[in-house]
C-alpha positions in Angstrom: 0.0 0.0 0.0 2.8 2.4 0.9 4.4 1.6 -2.5 1.1 2.3 -4.3 0.6 5.6 -2.6 4.2 6.6 -3.4 3.6 5.9 -7.1 0.2 7.5 -7.4 1.3 11.1 -7.7 3.8 10.1 -10.4 1.1 8.4 -12.4 -1.1 11.6 -12.3 1.6 14.0 -13.1 1.2 15.6 -16.5 3.7 14.4 -19.1 6.4 17.1 -19.7 6.2 18.6 -23.2 9.1 20.8 -24.4 8.1 24.1 -25.9 10.8 23.7 -28.6 12.6 20.7 -30.2 15.3 20.8 -32.9 12.8 19.7 -35.5 10.7 22.9 -34.8 13.6 24.9 -36.2 13.3 23.3 -39.6 9.5 23.4 -39.5 9.5 27.0 -38.4 11.7 28.2 -41.3 9.5 26.1 -43.7 6.1 27.4 -42.5 7.3 30.9 -41.8 8.7 31.2 -45.3 5.5 29.8 -46.7 3.3 32.3 -44.8 5.8 35.0 -45.6 5.4 34.4 -49.4 1.7 34.6 -49.1 1.7 37.8 -47.0 4.2 39.4 -49.4 1.8 38.4 -52.3 -1.3 39.9 -50.7 0.6 43.1 -49.8 1.6 43.5 -53.4 -2.0 42.8 -54.6 -3.4 45.5 -52.2 -0.8 48.1 -53.3 -0.3 47.3 -56.9 -3.6 45.9 -58.2 -6.2 47.5 -55.9 -4.3 50.7 -55.3 -5.3 50.7 -51.6 -3.2 53.5 -49.9 -0.1 52.2 -48.2 -1.2 53.8 -45.0 -4.3 51.6 -44.9 -2.3 48.5 -45.9 0.5 48.8 -43.4 -1.5 50.3 -40.5 -4.8 48.4 -40.8 -4.9 45.4 -43.1 -1.6 43.8 -42.2 -1.8 44.4 -38.4 -5.4 43.0 -38.5 -4.1 39.9 -40.3 -1.3 39.7 -37.8 -3.7 39.5 -34.9 -5.7 36.7 -36.5 -2.5 34.8 -37.3 -1.0 34.9 -33.9 -4.3 34.0 -32.2 -4.8 31.1 -34.6 -1.2 29.8 -34.3 -1.4 29.9 -30.5 -4.7 28.0 -30.5 -3.4 25.3 -32.8 -0.3 24.9 -30.7 -2.6 24.5 -27.7 -4.6 21.8 -29.6 -1.4 20.0 -30.4 -0.1 20.0 -26.8 -3.5 18.9 -25.6 -3.6 16.0 -28.0 0.0 15.0 -27.0 -1.0 14.9 -23.4 -4.2 13.0 -24.0 -2.3 10.3 -26.0 0.8 10.3 -23.9 3.3 11.0 -26.7 5.6 13.8 -27.7 5.6 13.6 -31.5 2.3 15.5 -32.1 2.6 18.2 -34.7 0.5 21.4 -34.6 -1.7 22.2 -37.6 -0.1 24.8 -39.9 -2.1 28.1 -40.2 -2.0 31.2 -42.3 -3.8 33.4 -44.9 -5.8 31.2 -47.3 -4.1 31.3 -50.7 -7.2 30.6 -52.9 -9.3 33.1 -51.0 -6.5 35.6 -51.3 -6.7 35.7 -55.0 -10.5 35.3 -55.2 -11.3 38.2 -52.9 -8.9 40.4 -54.9 -9.8 39.5 -58.4 -13.4 38.4 -58.1 -14.7 40.7 -55.3 -12.6 43.8 -54.9 -11.0 44.4 -58.3 -14.3 44.6 -60.3 -15.6 47.2 -57.7 -12.4 49.2 -58.0 -12.4 49.1 -61.8 -16.1 50.3 -61.8 -15.9 53.0 -59.1 -12.1 53.8 -59.1 -12.6 53.8 -55.3 -10.1 51.4 -53.6 -11.7 52.0 -50.2 -15.1 50.9 -51.4 -13.5 47.8 -52.8 -11.8 47.1 -49.5 -15.1 47.4 -47.6 -16.6 44.8 -49.9 -13.7 42.5 -49.3 -13.9 42.8 -45.5 -17.7 42.0 -45.7 -17.0 39.0 -47.9 -14.4 37.7 -45.4 -16.9 38.0 -42.6 -19.5 36.0 -44.5 -16.8 33.3 -45.2 -16.1 33.0 -41.5 -19.8 32.6 -40.6 -20.3 29.9 -43.2 -17.2 28.0 -41.9 -18.6 28.3 -38.3 -21.8 26.7 -39.5 -19.7 24.0 -41.3 -18.0 23.1 -38.1 -21.3 21.3 -37.1 -21.7 19.6 -40.4 -18.2 18.7 -41.4 -17.6 16.0 -38.8 -20.4 13.9 -40.2 -19.2 14.4 -43.8 -15.7 13.3 -42.8 -17.0 10.2 -41.0 -18.5 8.7 -44.1 -16.4 10.1 -47.0 -13.7 7.8 -48.4 -10.2 8.9 -47.6 -9.3 8.8 -51.3 -11.9 11.6 -51.9 -10.8 13.8 -49.0 -7.0 13.4 -49.6 -7.5 13.4 -53.4 -9.2 16.8 -53.5 -6.6 18.2 -51.2 -3.9 16.9 -53.5 -5.7 18.6 -56.4 -5.3 21.9 -54.6 -1.7 21.1 -53.8 -0.7 20.1 -57.3 -2.5 22.9 -59.1 -2.7 26.0 -56.9 0.2 25.4 -54.6 2.8 23.7 -56.8 2.4 25.0 -60.4 2.9 28.7 -59.9 6.0 28.2 -57.6 7.3 25.7 -60.1 7.0 28.3 -62.9 8.7 30.9 -60.7 11.5 28.5 -60.0 12.2 27.7 -63.6 12.2 31.4 -64.4 15.4 31.6 -62.2 16.4 28.0 -61.8 20.0 28.9 -61.1 18.8 30.3 -57.8 15.8 28.0 -57.1 17.1 24.5 -57.9 20.0 24.5 -55.3 17.4 25.6 -52.7 15.0 22.9 -53.7 17.6 20.2 -53.6 18.7 21.3 -50.1 15.1 21.0 -48.9 14.7 17.6 -50.4 18.0 16.3 -48.9 17.3 17.8 -45.5 13.6 17.0 -45.3 13.2 13.7 -47.2 16.4 11.9 -46.3 18.2 11.2 -43.1 21.2 13.3 -44.1 22.2 16.2 -41.9 24.2 19.4 -42.6 27.5 20.0 -40.8 26.8 21.2 -37.3 23.1 20.0 -37.8 22.3 23.5 -39.3 18.5 23.8 -39.9 17.9 22.9 -43.5 15.2 25.5 -44.0 17.5 28.4 -42.8 20.4 27.0 -44.8 18.3 26.8 -48.0 17.0 30.3 -47.6 20.5 31.8 -47.0 22.0 29.9 -49.9 19.3 31.0 -52.3 19.5 34.6 -51.1 23.3 34.6 -51.4 23.2 33.2 -54.9 20.6 35.8 -55.9 22.5 38.8 -54.6 25.9 37.5 -56.0 24.4 36.9 -59.4 22.9 40.4 -59.7 19.3 39.3 -59.5 18.5 41.8 -56.7 18.4 45.6 -56.6 20.1 47.3 -53.6 18.3 50.6 -54.1 15.0 48.9 -53.6 16.1 47.8 -50.1 16.7 51.4 -48.9 13.4 52.6 -50.4 11.5 49.7 -48.8 13.0 50.5 -45.4 10.9 53.7 -45.3 7.7 51.6 -45.0 8.8 50.2 -41.5 6.5 51.6 -38.8 4.7 50.1 -35.8 0.9 49.8 -35.9 -1.7 47.8 -34.0 -5.2 47.4 -35.5 -8.4 48.7 -34.0 -12.0 47.7 -34.6 -13.3 48.6 -38.1 -16.9 47.7 -37.6 -18.0 50.7 -39.7 -16.0 49.3 -42.6 -17.5 45.9 -42.1 -21.1 47.1 -41.8 -20.7 49.4 -44.7 -19.6 46.4 -46.9 -22.5 44.3 -45.6 -25.0 46.9 -46.6 -24.9 45.4 -50.2 -24.5 41.8 -49.2 -26.4 40.1 -52.1 -23.7 40.2 -54.7 -21.2 38.8 -52.2 -23.2 35.7 -51.4 -22.7 34.3 -54.9 -19.1 33.6 -54.2 -19.0 33.6 -50.4 -21.3 30.7 -50.0 -19.4 28.3 -52.4 -16.1 29.5 -51.0 -17.3 29.1 -47.4 -18.2 25.5 -48.3 -14.8 25.2 -50.0 -13.1 26.4 -46.9 -14.7 23.9 -44.5 -14.3 21.1 -47.1 -10.6 21.9 -47.4 -10.4 22.0 -43.6 -11.9 18.5 -43.5 -9.3 17.3 -46.0 -6.5 18.9 -44.0 -7.6 17.2 -40.8 -7.8 13.9 -42.6 -4.3 14.5 -43.9 -3.1 15.1 -40.4 -4.9 12.0 -39.1 -3.2 10.0 -41.9 0.1 11.2 -40.6 -0.8 10.1 -37.1 -2.3 13.3 -35.4 -6.1 12.9 -35.0 -7.5 16.4 -34.3 -11.1 17.2 -33.5 -12.5 18.5 -36.8 -15.1 20.7 -35.1 -12.4 22.5 -33.0 -10.4 23.1 -36.2 -13.3 24.5 -38.2 -14.5 26.7 -35.3 -11.0 28.3 -35.1 -10.9 28.9 -38.9 -14.3 30.5 -38.9 -13.5 32.6 -35.8 -10.2 33.7 -37.4 -12.0 35.1 -40.5 -14.6 36.9 -38.4 -12.0 38.4 -36.1 -9.8 39.5 -39.0 -12.7 41.1 -40.8 -13.8 43.0 -37.7 -10.3 44.4 -37.5 -10.2 45.3 -41.2 -8.6 42.4 -43.0 -10.3 41.0 -46.2 -8.0 37.9 -46.1 -9.5 34.9 -44.2 -6.9 32.7 -42.5 -7.2 29.0 -42.5 -5.5 25.7 -41.6 -2.9 25.1 -44.3 -2.1 22.1 -46.5 1.1 20.6 -45.4 0.9 19.1 -41.9 2.7 15.9 -43.0 5.5 17.9 -44.4 6.2 19.8 -41.1 5.8 16.5 -39.2 8.4 14.9 -41.4 10.6 17.9 -40.8 10.4 17.2 -37.1 8.1 20.0 -36.1 6.0 19.7 -33.0 4.1 22.7 -31.5 6.8 25.3 -31.1 7.1 26.0 -34.8 3.4 27.1 -34.9 3.8 29.5 -31.9 7.0 30.9 -33.4 5.5 31.4 -36.9 2.5 33.2 -35.5 4.6 35.5 -33.3 7.2 36.3 -36.0 4.8 36.9 -38.9 2.5 39.0 -36.6 5.4 41.1 -35.5 6.4 41.7 -39.2 2.8 42.7 -39.9 2.8 45.2 -37.0 6.1 46.6 -38.2 5.1 46.7 -41.9 8.3 44.9 -42.8 7.0 43.0 -45.9 8.0 45.6 -48.4 11.6 45.4 -47.0 11.6 41.6 -47.0 10.4 41.5 -50.6 13.4 43.6 -51.6 15.9 41.5 -49.7 14.8 37.9 -50.4 14.7 36.6 -54.0 11.4 35.0 -54.9 13.2 32.1 -56.4 14.8 31.4 -53.0 11.4 31.3 -51.2 9.0 29.4 -53.5 10.7 26.0 -53.5 9.2 25.3 -50.1 5.8 25.5 -51.7 6.7 22.9 -54.4 8.1 20.6 -51.7 4.7 20.8 -49.8 2.9 20.1 -53.1 5.0 17.0 -53.7 4.4 15.6 -50.2 0.6 16.2 -50.2 0.2 14.7 -53.7 2.2 11.6 -52.7 0.3 11.2 -49.4 -3.1 11.0 -51.2 -1.8 7.8 -53.0 0.3 6.4 -50.2 -2.4 6.6 -47.5 -5.5 5.6 -49.6 -6.2 2.0 -50.5 -4.4 1.0 -53.7 -7.8 0.0 -55.2 -8.9 3.6 -54.8 -6.0 5.2 -56.8 -8.4 6.0 -59.7 -10.6 7.8 -57.1 -7.7 9.9 -56.0 -7.1 11.0 -59.7 -10.8 11.7 -60.1 -10.7 14.0 -57.1 -7.7 15.8 -58.6 -9.3 16.6 -61.9 -11.7 19.4 -60.9 -8.9 21.4 -59.3 -6.7 20.9 -62.4 -9.6 22.2 -64.5 -10.1 25.2 -62.3 -6.4 26.0 -62.5 -6.3 25.7 -66.3 -9.3 28.0 -66.8 -7.6 30.5 -64.5 -4.5 30.4 -66.7 -6.6 30.9 -69.9 -8.5 33.8 -68.4 -5.4 35.5 -67.2 -3.7 35.1 -70.6 -6.7 36.5 -72.4 -6.9 39.4 -69.9 -3.3 40.2 -70.5 -4.1 40.4 -74.2 -6.9 42.9 -73.5 -9.7 40.5 -74.2 -11.7 37.7 -72.5 -13.3 34.4 -73.2 -16.7 36.0 -73.7 -15.2 38.3 -76.3 -13.2 35.7 -78.1 -16.1 33.2 -78.0 -16.0 29.7 -76.7 -16.3 28.4 -80.2 -13.2 30.2 -81.2 -11.3 28.8 -78.2 -12.5 25.3 -78.9 -11.5 25.6 -82.6 -8.0 26.2 -81.2 -8.1 23.1 -79.1 -9.1 24.8 -75.8 -12.1 23.0 -74.3 -12.9 26.1 -72.3 -16.6 25.7 -71.5 -16.3 22.1 -70.3 -13.2 22.9 -68.2 -15.0 25.9 -66.7 -18.0 23.9 -65.7 -15.9 21.0 -64.3 -13.7 23.4 -62.3 -16.4 25.6 -60.6 -16.7 24.6 -56.9 -13.6 22.4 -57.5 -13.0 21.3 -53.9 -16.6 20.1 -53.3 -16.8 18.8 -56.9 -13.6 16.8 -56.3 -15.0 15.4 -53.1 -18.2 14.3 -54.9 -16.4 12.8 -57.9 -13.7 11.0 -55.8 -16.3 9.5 -53.4 -18.5 8.4 -56.4 -15.5 6.6 -58.0 -14.4 5.0 -54.7 -17.8 3.7 -53.9 -18.3 2.2 -57.4 -14.9 0.5 -57.2 -16.0 -1.0 -53.9 -19.3 -2.1 -55.5 -21.2 -0.2 -52.8 -23.9 1.2 -55.0 -26.2 2.5 -52.4 -23.7 5.1 -51.0 -22.6 5.7 -54.7 -26.2 6.6 -55.5 -26.4 8.9 -52.5 -23.3 10.7 -53.6 -24.6 11.1 -57.1 -27.8 12.5 -55.7 -25.8 15.0 -53.6 -23.9 16.0 -56.8 -27.3 16.6 -58.6 -28.6 18.7 -55.7 -25.4 20.7 -55.3 -25.1 21.4 -59.1 -28.7 22.3 -59.3 -28.4 25.1 -56.8 -25.0 26.2 -58.1 -22.6 25.1 -55.3 -20.6 23.1 -57.9 -20.3 23.3 -61.7 -21.9 26.7 -61.9 -20.6 30.3 -61.8 -23.0 31.4 -59.0 -25.7 30.2 -56.7 -29.1 30.1 -58.5 -32.0 27.8 -58.9 -31.4 25.4 -61.7 -27.9 26.8 -62.0 -26.5 23.9 -64.0 -29.5 21.8 -65.1 -27.7 19.5 -67.6 -25.0 18.7 -65.1 -27.6 17.9 -62.5 -29.3 15.6 -64.9 -26.1 13.8 -65.5 -25.6 13.2 -61.8 -29.3 12.1 -61.5 -28.9 9.5 -64.3 -25.8 8.3 -62.5 -27.8 7.9 -59.3 -30.4 5.9 -61.2 -27.8 3.6 -62.7 -26.1 3.0 -59.3 -29.6 2.3 -57.8 -30.2 -0.3 -60.6 -26.9 -2.1 -59.8 -27.7 -1.9 -56.1 -30.8 -4.0 -56.7 -28.6 -6.8 -57.9 -27.0 -6.9 -54.4 -23.4 -7.5 -55.5 -20.9 -8.5 -52.8 -18.7 -5.5 -51.8 -15.1 -5.6 -52.7 -13.0 -7.4 -50.2 -10.2 -5.2 -48.7 -6.7 -6.6 -48.9 -4.3 -7.0 -45.9 -2.5 -3.8 -46.5 -5.8 -1.9 -46.6 -6.9 -3.4 -43.3 -3.6 -2.4 -41.8 -4.0 1.1 -43.1 -7.5 1.3 -41.5 -6.2 0.0 -38.1 -3.4 2.6 -38.2 -5.3 5.7 -39.3 -9.1 5.0 -39.3 -11.4 7.3 -41.4 -13.1 6.5 -44.7 -14.8 3.1 -44.8 -13.8 -0.5 -45.1 -16.1 -2.0 -47.8 -16.4 -5.5 -46.4 -17.6 -4.7 -42.9 -21.4 -5.5 -42.4 -21.9 -2.6 -40.0 -20.1 0.8 -40.0 -17.0 0.8 -37.7 -16.5 3.6 -35.3 -14.3 6.3 -36.9 -10.7 5.9 -36.0 -11.4 2.6 -34.1 -8.7 1.8 -31.6 -5.9 -0.5 -32.6 -4.9 -3.3 -30.4 -1.3 -2.2 -30.2 1.0 0.4 -31.9 2.3 -0.8 -35.3 4.9 0.6 -37.6 3.8 3.6 -39.7 3.2 3.0 -43.4 5.5 4.7 -45.9 4.7 8.3 -46.3 2.7 8.7 -43.1 5.3 11.1 -41.6 8.0 10.6 -39.1 6.9 9.6 -35.6 3.3 8.9 -36.4 1.7 6.6 -33.9 -1.0 3.9 -34.1 -4.5 5.0 -33.3 -5.2 5.0 -29.6 -8.6 4.7 -27.9 -8.8 8.4 -27.0 -8.5 9.3 -30.7 -12.0 7.9 -31.3 -13.3 10.5 -28.9 -11.0 13.2 -30.4 -12.5 12.8 -33.8 -15.9 11.2 -33.7 -17.4 12.8 -30.6 -19.9 15.4 -32.0 -20.2 17.1 -28.6 -18.0 20.3 -28.5 -17.1 19.3 -24.9 -14.8 16.6 -26.5 -12.5 19.5 -27.3 -11.7 20.2 -23.6 -9.3 18.5 -21.3 
């Protein structure tokens, strides 16, 4: 008894968690550079495209974004540490967080720029962007109560496949083009990242590979004459300290004409929480099973807070958790990224950083993330569902291709409507079909990937349900349509409806579901999620494994087997599951 009493306090003592480990250094430089690139980009868009006065950009928009970023990164570090203590392990990686890249371009070019071109008033355009960001946040908050149920039944191939589509098209292609524009700077940086983050090789003195790659690329760029010293001194004049205040007047003014904003805000809000689901699934596949509702509530709150402070750029959980986990990041990298980027926002340093750091030295980290997420979709989905992964990729590729065509035509002073779709198609550009396929790409990819996965598994009842969902979503314009409307894309809806009828007919024949192989069952035991076709009744999401097993290739360093508490962490719909 004395011995038991002596040991009891030790058993109840919380597991010590370091605030910083060596891997956090690599992950910090990777994520911080990633966020840095995006904030540099949105700063340039505000100043160069929308002509918003520099005083408003550096004293309101960037500080407001900084507040949202530091709050979000602190929260996600907290979630990571809570999960680590709950599961009794020290290898949990916090979710990456920053300004959403697709929303960044959409709010500029779809919402704010048309208003600016029509009125020549950048402040009016800014107000509309702030209102749009607020609506996005509200929709994501609503999605926090719907998303967990979607994730519970959607095949992993559909969730990870649509995420890979974003990664390959919108995260990888532009950086790849920028790299090959100055490959003499970018390729050494990219190779250093690959060597340091995808092999077990270390630099002398164990120098963090992210820092080394950035310094090498910057040195090559300056030594090769790619940079302009005079731009540095000019950019230094923009440094000033500013904290944001509430801009509710700006927000309410923008909301006074809310109807035109809803056409893009509703689909993009759905996109946001769908992407959030995919990112949580990606983290779960790498071994960290976060509560989806907690993640989506934070994303929605970040957009609402940022818009109330004057930022039109909604932050969100980023693609790339497995990459930072593989780099050795835990929770410190998230805290440090939020603090450093927020400080830069408060000081208005992004003009100076853009003059110092070559773009070609920064963007290789984005291509690395794109490679990793694309690979993960295939590695952590059943081999039989490889075609479903590709199907989920396709709508995002179509959306990216249409964007490239539109940008090229705009640069030539014309547009697809002026050239005519017939003229484009006569030149081999299947513009209309790609445009329809790519609208609402994230949600469309989820529908298409799930449909293919269920058909492969010969599970025709859920396949018919997915096809009916596609018919309904396209009919009201959430997918495959330029805006929300009744009968927005009738012919597409009819196609999905015919597919549902066909699946229903095959379901009447009662075919035996596809039998999963041993590797697929092992994948399910390790990571949960999705659905195993041969089970007669649905298994609890992330069912506990009997004992830890080795992580499958590509799952990320240090990923653990699914533990009993993980079932509560993901599947429990009660928000109280998010508390210790």
